[in-house]
N, C-alpha and C positions, 0 to 999 in steps of 0.2 A: 958465358952462354948469353945469347941475344935476349934482350928484354922487350918491353912494349915499344911500339913504333915511336920514334922521335920526330918532332915537327910541331908546326903551329897548332896550338890548342891542346896538345897531348897532355901536358902536365896539369892543365886546368881540368881536363876531362877526368884524369885519374883521381884528382882531389875530390871532384864532385861525386865520382863513383864511390869512393871510400865513404864520403859523407852520407850517401844513400844506403850503403850496406851497414854502416855503424852510425845511425843517426844520433845527433845530440839530444833531440827531443824524443823521449821515450814513447810518446803517443804517436809519433809520425808513422811508425810501421803499421799502425792500425787505422790510420786516417788518410794519409796522402798517397794516392795511387800513382805509381811511376809508369810512364810509357815504356814499352820494350824498345831497346836500342839495337839498331842494325848497323854494324860497321862495314863499310864497303871499301874493298881494296881494288885498285885499278893498276893497269900496266901489264907487262909481259909475265911477271912473276906474282900475279895477284894472289894465287892460292897460297904461295909461300908467305906472302905479306900478311894475309889473313891468319895463317897458322901462327906466325910470330906474335901477332897481337893476342890471340887466344892463349898462347903459352905464357905470355907475360902476365895476363890476368889470373891464370891458374896459380902461378908462382906467388902472386900477391895474396891469394886465399889459402895456399897450402905450402908455406915456405919451408917448414922443417919436418916434413913427413907426417904432419897432423893437421887436420882442418882447423882453421881459425874461426870460420863460420860455416853453417850448413850450406853445402852447395852440391850441384850435380852438373856434370859436363858430358856432352855428346860430341864425338868427333865426326868427321865427314863419312867415314866408312860405316859407322853405326846408323847415321841418318839415311845414307843411301840404301843400306840393307833394309831399313824399316819402311821406306817410302811406299805408300800404298798397300802395305802388308800388315803393319801393326802400329798402334799409336806410339808416338815418341814419349808420351807421359809415362808409359809403363817403365821404361828404363830410367827416366828422370826421378820418378818417385822411389824406385828401388835404390838408386845410388844416393839419394838424399839421406837415407836412413843409415848408410854405411859410414862408420868412423865419424860419428858426430863429435863436435868439440868437447874436450875433456871437462868433466864435472858440470855438465849442463843438463844431463838427463836425456833419455832417448826421445825421439820425436814420436808422438802417438798419432798415427795417421789411420785411425779406425775406418773412416769412410772410404779412404783411398784403397786400403787393403780389401775391403768388401767389394767395391766396384772392380778392383783388379781381378778378383776371383770370378766375378760375373763376366768380365770382358775376355779373360783367358778361356773360359768355357765357351763363349761365343765364337772365338777365333779358332777353336779346335774343330776341324771338319769331321772328326770321328765321334764327337760328343753328340748324343741324341738331343732333340729339342725338348727341354724340360718344361714341366708345369711349375706353378709357384712352389708347391711343396718340395718337389725334387730339387729345384734351385736352392731353396732354403737349406735342405739337407746337405747339398754339396758345399755351400758356403760355410755352413757350420762345421763341417769336417775340416775345411781349411783353417777355420778359426781355432779349432781344437789344437791343430798342429802348432799354432803360434802362442797359445796361452797355457801355462802350467796348471792353473786352477781348473779350467774347464776340462783339460786333459785328464787331471786326477779324478774329477767327478765321473768322466766317461769310463775310466778304468774301474772305478768302484762299481759301476753298473754292469760290468762284464764286457769282454772284448767282442763277443759275437751278438748277433741279433737275438739269440736265445738266452743270453746272459753269460754263457761260458763259465758257470760256477761249478766248483767241485763239491763232492760230498754225496751222501745218499740221494736217491732220486727225489724223495719228497722235500729234502732240504734244498736241493738245487732248484726245484720247481718253486718253492716258497721264495727263495732269494730272487729268482727271475721275476716273479710277480711283484715283489716289493722294490728291489734295487734298481731295475731298469727304468721303471717310470719315474722313480725319485731322482736318480742321478744322471739319466740320459734324456728321457723324453721331456721331463719338466724343464730342465735348463735350456734345452733346444727350443721348446715352445716359447719360453720367456725371452730368450735371446731374439728370436724372430719377431715377437710382438714389440720388443723394445726398438728394433730397427724401424718398424713401421711407425711407431710413435715419434721417433726422433726425425726421420727423414721425410715423413708425409704429414704428420699431424702437428708437429711443433712449428710455430711461426718463427722461432729463433734459430733453429737448426734445420728446418725443413727445406734445404736448398734443392733437394731432388724434386719435391713437389713444385717448387717454383720453375725448375728447369722443364718439367713435364707439363706445366700449366695445370696443376691439380690443386683444387681448393684445400686449404688447411682445415683442421678440425677433426672431431671424432668420427665424422662421416666418411673420411678418406678411406680408400681401399687398402688392401694389404700390399706392402712394398714388394714382396717377392712375386706376387701375382702380376703386378705391373711390370716389374723388371723382366719376367719371363715373356710377357706379351711383347715388350720391346725387343727382346732377343730374337723372338720368332719373326718379327717384322723386319729386322735388319738383315736376317739371313736371306731374305728374299730380294734384297736390294743389290745394286752394284757393289762389289767388294770394296772398291776404293771409297765410295760414298759411305759404306758402313763403317770403315775404319775412321773416317772423319767424325761420324756420329759417336763412336766410342772414345775418340780423342776428346770431344766436348764433355762427355760424361766423366772421364777420368780427371780432366782439368778442373771441372766443377768440384769433384770430390776432394782432390788434392788441395786446391786453394781454400775450400771450406775448412779443411783440417788445419792448414797453416794459419788461417785467420784466427781460429780459436787458440792455436799454440802461441801466437804472437800478441795476444791481448795483453796490454800492460797491467801490471799488478805488483803491489809491494808486499803482499802477505805470502802468497804461494812461492816457495823456493824455486819451483819450476818456471813460473812466469817471470820471476826476477832475473832469471838467467837467460830469458829470451830477449836479449838486448839488440839483436841484429836482425836484419832481413836475410832470408834465404836467397841464394843466387843460382840462376840457371845460365849455363854457358853453352852455346851451340855454335859449332864451326860447320857452316853449310858447305856441301860439296860443290864441285864445278858442274856436275851433270844437271840437266834441266829437271829431272824427276825429283832428285834429292833436294835441290834448292827450292823447288815449288813446295815440297812437303814441309821444309823449314819455314817458308813464308806463311803457309797456311797455319802452321802451329802458332806463329806470332800473332796472327789475327784472332785465332780462337782463344789464345791466352788472354788477350786484351778483353774480349767479350766475357770470358768466364770470370776474370778478375773484377770487372764491373758488376756482373750479376751477383757474385758472392761477396762483393765489397772487401776484397782481400788486397791489402796494400803491403803485404809482408814479403814480397818477392821482387828481386831485381833480375831482369832478363836482358842478357847481352848476347847478340849473335854476330858472327863475322862471316863475310862471304866475298868471293870475287865478284866485282861489279857486273861482269858479263853474265854471271850465273843467275842473277836475280832480275826478273822481268816484271813490269807492271803493265796495266792496260790503259791506253789512251781512250779519249772519248769516242774516237772512231772505231774502236775495237781492235786496232792493230797493236802489236806488241812493241814495247819500247824498253829501253834500259834506264837505270837510275840516272845516267848522265843526261837524259832528256828532260829531267825535272823532278824525278822521284815523286810522281803524283800520287803514289799509293800511301804516302805518309809525309811528315815534315822532314825536310832535307836541310843540309848545311854541313859545316865543318864540326870538328870536335869541340870547339869553343861554344857553338850554338847548342850542341847536345849537353854540354856541361851546364849551361844556363837553364835549359829546360829541366834537367834533373834537380838543380838547386831550387828552381821556382815551382816545382810541383806542389800543389796544395789542394787538399780535400779530395772528394770522390766525384769525378766528372759524371754528368748525366748520360754521356755516350762513351762507348768504348774508345780508349785512346788509340790513335793511329801509331804504327811503328815509327820511331824516331830514327831517321836515316842520317848517318854521318860518314863523310868520306875520310878515310885514313890518309894522313899526309904521305906523300911519295917518300920511299926509303932514301935516307941519306947515305951516300956511298961510304963504305968502310966504317959505318957507325954500328956500334953494338946495341943501340936502342937505349931506352930509359931503364935505369936500374931501380925497380919499384920497391919501395918499402912495404912490407906486409901490413895488412889491416891489423889493428890492435884493439880488439874488444876487451872489456873487463874480464879478468880471470877470477876464479874462486878457489878457496882452499878446501872446501868440502863439497861433496856432491849433494844434490837436492834431497835425497833420501836421508843421508846422514844429518843434514841440517834440520830436516823435519823432525827426526827423532830427538835431536838435542833440544829443539824448540818445544817439543811436546813435554819433555821433562820439566823445562823451566815454566811453561804455562800451567802444568798440573800443580806445581808448587805454589804458583801465584794465586790460582783459583781455589785452593783448598779452603781458605777462610771465607770468601764470599760465595761459596757453593750453595749455602742455604738460601741466600738472597736470590741467587739465580733460579733455584728450584721454585721459589715462590712466584717469580715472574713467569716461569714456564707454565705453572699450574693456574695462573690467573684466569678468571672467567673471560670468554671472548666478548668483544663489544657488541651489544644488542640494541644500541640506540638507533632509532629510525632516522633515515635520511630525510631531512625537512624539519622545520620548526626552529632553526637557528635564528635567534632574535637579532643577531648582528648583521644578517644579510638584508640588503635593500630589496623591498618587495615591489613587484609590479602591481600597483593598486587597481581597484575596480574602476574602469572607465565609465564615462557617461555617454549614453546614446544621444546623438544630436537630434534636436527638434526638427531640423531640415530633412526633407525627403532624400533618399539615396540619389535620385536623379539630379536634384539641386546641388548636392555635394559634388557629384560627378561633373556637372556643367561648370560649377565654380572653379574646379581644378583646371578644366579645359580653358576657362576664361583667363586664368593666370598665364597659361602657356600662350594664348593668343596675344595677350598684352605684351609679353616678353618678345614674341615674334615681331610685333609692331615696333618695339624699341630697336630690335636689330635692324629692321628696314630703315629706320630713321638714321641710326648711327652709321651704318654701312653706306646708305644712300648718299651721305655727305662725303664719301670718298675716304673715310677714315676707318680702315679695317677690312678684313676678309671674313665672309660668312659662308657657312655650309649648313646642310639640313640633316638632322637625324630623325629617322622615322621611328615612331613608337607603335607597336602592335599590342593591343590589350583587349581584354574581354569586356563585354557590356556590364553595366552596373546592375546590382540586385534590384528586384522589383519592390521590395519593402524593407523596413528596418530589420526584421528578423533575418532576412537573407543577407544583410550586410555582414553578419558574423561569419559567413562562409565565402565572401567575395573579396577579391583583392584589387578591384578596378580603381577605387578611389585612392587608397594609400599609394599605389604605384604611380598614378598621375601626379599626386602631390609631391612625391619624392623626385620625380622628373622635373616638375616645375621649380622646386627649390634648387636642384642642381643646375638647371638652365640659367636661373637668375645669378647664382654664385659664379658660374663659369663665364657668363657675359660680363659680370663685374670685373673679373680678372682680365678679360680681353680689352675692356675699356682702359685698364691701367697698363697693359703690356701689348705693344703693337705686334709682337711675335706670337700672339695667341689668337685663336680663331673664334669668331662669334658663331653661335649655334642657334639655328631655328629648330623647332620640334614640330614634326607633322604627325599628329596622333590619329591613329586609325582604329576604328572599333571593329573587332573580329566577331562580334555577336556573343550570345550566351555560350559559356564554356568553349570559346574559341571555335565555334562551329564553322565560321567562314575564314579561318586562319589561312588555309592553302590558297583560297581565292585572293585574299588580301596580299599574300606574299607574291603571287604572280603579278598583281597590279604594281607592287613596289618594284619588282624586277623590270617590268616594262617601263615604268617611269624613270628608273635609274639608267636605262639604256638610251633614253632620249638625249639628243644633242643639247648641251648646256645644262644637264641635270646637276644639281648641287648636292645630291644625296651621297653621303659618305658611309652610312651604316644604319643598322636597325638595333633598337633595344626593346626589351619587353619579354613576353612569353612567361607569365607568372605561374603557369601550370605545366606539368609534364603529362601531355596527352598525345594520343596518336596523331591528332590533327595538328598540334603544335610541332611535333616531330617532323611531320611532312612539310610544314611551312619552313622550318629551318633547313630542310633538305633542298627545297626550291630556291631559297635565298643563297645557299651555298653553291648551288649549280650556277647561279647568276654572279658568283664571286662578290657577294656583298657581305662585309663583316657584320657579325651579329654578336651582341652581348646580352645574355639572358639575365633575368632578375632573380625570381624565386623558384624557377623550375630546377629540380635537383636530380632528376633521373640520369643515370650514366648513359642510358640509351638515347638521350637527346644529343649526344655528341656524335653526329653523323658525318662530319667532315672537319677540316682544319679552319673553316671560317667561323665556327661557333665557339664562343667562350661564355663563361658565366661567373657571377660573383658569389653565388651561394655554394656551400659545400655539397658534394655529390652524395647520392644515396649510399654509395659504398662506404664513404667516411662516416656518415650518420649512423648507418647500421652497425659498423664496427664499434663506435662509441656507445651506442645504446645497448648492444649485446654485452659489452664489457660492464656497463653500468648494471644491467639486470643480473649478471652472474656474480658480481662482487659487492654490489651495494646493498645495504640493509633496507629493502623496500617492501618486504612482505610482512604485514602486520598480523601477529597471531592473536589479536584481540585483547592482550594484556598490557599493551604499550611497548612491547618489545618487538623488534624486527630482525629479519635475517634475509640473506640473498635468495633469489628465486632458484628453484631446483628443476622446474619444468616450465614450458611456455606453450601457449596456444596463439598461433598467428592467424589473424583475420585479414583477408585481402580480397580484392576484386580482380580476377584473372584477366578481365577485359580492360582494365585501367592500367596504362603504362606505368605510372608512378606507383600505384598500389601493388601491382604484381611484382615489380622489381624490388622495392624496398622490403616487402614481406619475405621474398625469397632470400634476399641478402641477410636479413636478420636471422632467419632460420639456419642458414649456413654458418653464421658466425657465433650464434648462441651455443650450438652443439646440443647434446643431450636429447637429440631427436625430437624437436618441437612438432606438435601436431598442428596441421594447417586446416583452417576452415575457409572455404571459398564461397563468397556471396556476391552476386551481381544484382544491383537494384532492379526491381521488376521481375525477379525470379527467372532470369534467362539463363538457365543452366544447360540449354541445348539438348534437353531430353536425356542427359547422362544420369545414370542411376545414382541415388544418394548413398551416403554411408561411407565409411572409411575404405580406402583402397590399400594396396600393398605398400604404397609410398607414404602412408600416413597423411592422406589428404581426404577430406570429405567436402561435398558440395551441398549447400543449403539454398532452398528456393524462397525463404521468407526470413524476416528479422526474428520472428518468434522461434523458428527452428534453430536459427543461429544462437539465440540466447539460451535455449535449452541445451544445445551441444556444449557451449562454453560452461554452463553450470555443471554438467556432468563431469567435465575435466577438473573443475575446481573442487568438487566434492571428492573426487578420487585422489587428488593431491592438493591439499590446501596451499602449498607453496608454489602454485602455478601463477605465473604472470601472463596477462593477456596483452599481446602486442597488436595494437590496432593500426593496421596499414591501410585500411579503407578510408573513405572520406568522412569529414566531420558531420555532414548531414545525416549519414547512416549511423554514426556513433550515438547521436541524441536519441534516435529511434530505438537503438539497441538497449540503451540504459533504461528507457521507459519500460521495455518488456522484461529486462533482467530483474529489475527491482521488485516487481509485483506479480509477474506471470510465470515465474520459474520456481523450482524447489530451493533456490538460493536466496529467498527473501530474508533480508537481515544479515546475510553472510558478507564478510569483508571481501572486496574485489579490488585487486591491484591492476591498473592498466598503464601501459607505457605506449605513448603515441608519438606521431611525427608532427611536423610543423603545420600540417593541415588542421590540427585541432586547436592551434594557438589562439587565434582571434576569438573563437567561441569560448575557450576556457578563460581568457583574460576578461571577457565580457560577463563572466559569471554564469554561463549557460549550465554548468554542472555543479553549482554551489549548493544546491538543496538536496544533495545525496550524501549523507554522513557515512554510508557504508562504502563509498567509492574513494580509493586512494589513487589519484591520477598524477602521472608524470608525463610531461610533453616537452618537445624540443622547440627552440626558438633560435634565431640567428643573431640576436643582440642581447646585451645585458640591459636590465631596467634602467631607465633614466635616473641619474644620481648615483649609480654604482661607482665605487672608487677606481675600478680598473678601466673605466672608459677613457679613451684618448681625448685630446683637446678637440680634434675634428668631430668626434662623436658628441662631445658636450655642446659644441657650437651648433651642430645639426639639431640636437634635441631642443636647444633654446630657440632656434629659428622655427622649428615645427610647432613648439608650444605657443610662440608669439602669433603665428599665422592661423593655427587651427585649434589651439586650446591645450592646456596642460593635462586635461582629463579626457582627451580624445580617444576614441575606440582603438585606433591603430598606433598610438604613440610608442608602445613597447613591443609590438609584434614583429618588427624588423622588416616589413614589406616596403615601407617608404625608404628606409635606409639602404636596402639593397637596390632599389630603383635609382636612388641618388648615386650609389657607387657605380652602377652600370654606366650612367652618363659620364661619370668622372673617368672611367677607364677608356671609353670611346673618345672623350675629349683629349685625354693625354696622348693617345695615339695620333690624333689629328694635329695637335700642337707640335709633336715631334716631327711629323711629316712637313709641316709648314716651316719649322726652323731649319730643317736639313735640306729641303729641296725647293722651298717656296712654292710648292705645288701640292694642294690638299686634294688629291684624287683618292678614290677608294683603294686602289692598289697600294698606294703609299701608306694609307691608314692600316691596311692589312699587314704590311711589312712592319710597321711600328708595333702592332700587336704580336706578330710572330717573334720579333726580337726580344720581347719580354718587357713587362712594366711592373715596377714596384712603387706603390703609392699608398699613403695612409688614407683609409676610407672611413665612412661613418659606421660601417658594420664590422670593421677590423682592418688588419693590415692586408693590402692587396698585393701579395707576392706572386704575381703571374709571370714566372720566369720563362726564359726562352724555351719554346716548344710546349709549354704547359697551356691547358685550356681552363684551369680552375686555380684559384689562389692556393698556395701551399699552406697547410695547417689552418684552413679557414675556421674561425671560431664557431663553436656550437655550444649551446646552453641547454640544459635540461631544467625545467621548472617543476616545482611541486605545487599542486593546486590546493590552496587552503582557503579558509573562510575570510581571511583578511587580504587575500591576494595570492599571486603566484611568486614563489621565492626560488632563487637559483640554488640548486643542490649539486650541480656539476657545471663547470665551464672550462672548456679546453680549446686551445688554439692561440694564434698570434693576434691579440687584440691591438698591439702596437708593434712598431719595428724594434724598439729596444728590448733587451732580454727581460727587463722587469715587467713588461707588458705581455709576456708570453706565459700562458697558463699550461704547465706541463704535468701537474698532478691534481688529483681530486680526492674527495673522501675525507674522513676525519684526520686531521693533521697531515693532509696530503699523502695519504697512505698508498694510493694507487697512481700508476703512471697513465697519462693520457695517450691514446693511440696517436701516432704521428704519420704524416704522409711520407712516402719514400722520396 
């Protein structure tokens, strides 16, 4: 019987395919996503050629009447019949579970079976449009048919809606009242609630929420209500488009199941037997409709695999070359012979190399890997393929588990008492904070110089460095460009310095400019940088106007402007300025602005972590960390939260909303805008758990009421630091909470004031706040951070107000990022234009910075896993109680756990 096509690269491709199906590395099937492979047969007998290749692959997986690995195959007739009418995944998932390899256990595709029941209901034209409850009941009925336990419970409750019980009337009525709720209604309710928890609320298994773009957490809606709404919406669409949508749903469900099934493990007998990838084989028909359906399936598979991070499947399709078409840039149809622009193309040898070289999870969906089959050799029977040879087992997983249980029970009989003691130990009640081993950010000293003088001194450093650039470049030695800095005006007095970032940002830029120009002096392939610092007024009031001026100056002939750094606050006016600069195609690198909404286009990047990352870490910290003091020296996690935010402040409104979503437990939100500008809206709680207050006094009273009602309530302060000081003044002596312990968790806006000791005289306050750097002297600091701290202390003093608050370090890193893009453009094109600098930023930059490792990969706008630190405010200074993120490039410098003995995992960026 003819085997796989013989020819150049065929043997190499088969060996690579076998290595992909049965990988040597047990972790590969959970880590390395493989692109789908499309084998193209050309010539007069292209369909027969493709069929021969598919038949050879099937014999390799199914040599002796039994599957060696889980696989599913669809022939051309099946694909042609399903095209535009039903998703191909329905048949693939069904066949995958048939005749699984011996003694490996059945595949548990719980999510796929559930979505299959929903999709079949949607495809049935006679089925009524259900609501959420009817859809749940339908799916539960299908689930009962597959599960003996649930079927037995349903039978105990009676076969009919009335119970179906025998006996005298009163006995039957009693059994109906007791048995049906207990054995039918309660299991069905619990099953539906569990589907919602797993598919919507769980961050680990909630693929459906991700696919539907629904936020995770306890506030998520009911799964079946959402699915019913999707079903009704798709029935009103074009049938072919609806089938495509159902294909996406089924693929996400199937791949999520297979990813869980393929997780490597050495304890579970089921996981130890999942040593291979599953295989999908598709033989595409010659007709245009069937071939197009197959191609669309390959594209949707790649997207679903990327979304679910499933690397446990190998997909191989074969097709006559003339049946598969791609689109050229001009919109005309072309064949794969024209270049295969829809995916990577080449021979079987190239496909083998790509399969062997696949590594990790790509940021984008992999394109189909097209490979031309060699022309058939006359009178050749083809390659005689050896079947795949995964490891076999003598016992099934259930038998092995029973045997292991007996052995383990015997081994544990002696230490059982010890284990019982460990289980009944008292939980840890130690408060987070107070660890003597941690380096503390000590109390800074306010400068004797006025804020204006400090501001002008920093500007003077920049002017002196600009003059140095003019001297050096004027002699014909080097290339110079200009970076514009847009910052706010300095505070009017020393008290205002605690809430103002103008001075530290200028200092960080000045230090970075000097360091970068020192590098340019030593390396002719690096660019000298001038800094044009522009004052945007108090709270960036003039930021849009300054941005327009920068855009006009950049358009002038001979302009040397390559980009903009700055924007230390997330405000509506700074957001508008970023939008104006993006419209002028000017690269921008933000410093301490953290709001996700600042990301208005692809020209903006920032070096600070986003509000979404900060809120996720803070919510995890509040839910799991022992931060609530009960007055006896013991602490426990927060059980409730009050969020205080300003709905008219871009930063405050966003981070307050994000924290509430991620904390769960329905936090209560108090809205306060300075000046009492509530817009005439009535006060008091609304249906959504929000109340608006017109004064600080009312705000303090409202917080007090919540704390009295539940002492384990944490206050999340999302508003600005100036209002926080006023709030503490009223809360301490003008509310019913006088002398009561208050725990507050705040963002980076509180940092400078907290480090300066603004809140030190309130023994009833337990304050935690975030910062973007570790204190100077901390052992986790990188060499770059240590040098930056030393340079800062030398120029501005070791007890300076801003040494440990991170604003100067972030400004330093923003300049470093912009300079690295300029240097790359200079080295590669010898032309440092803004467009080339933007290309350098788009291509991705990885660089060690003063505030952490700047892993701004291709297509990213913010460094991956950017460090975030939570400080505990104490009498002797602020001590780190949590630090998460990549402080250095090497693994030892990445903080991945926090809490006592590293008990909790740090949230990580996707």
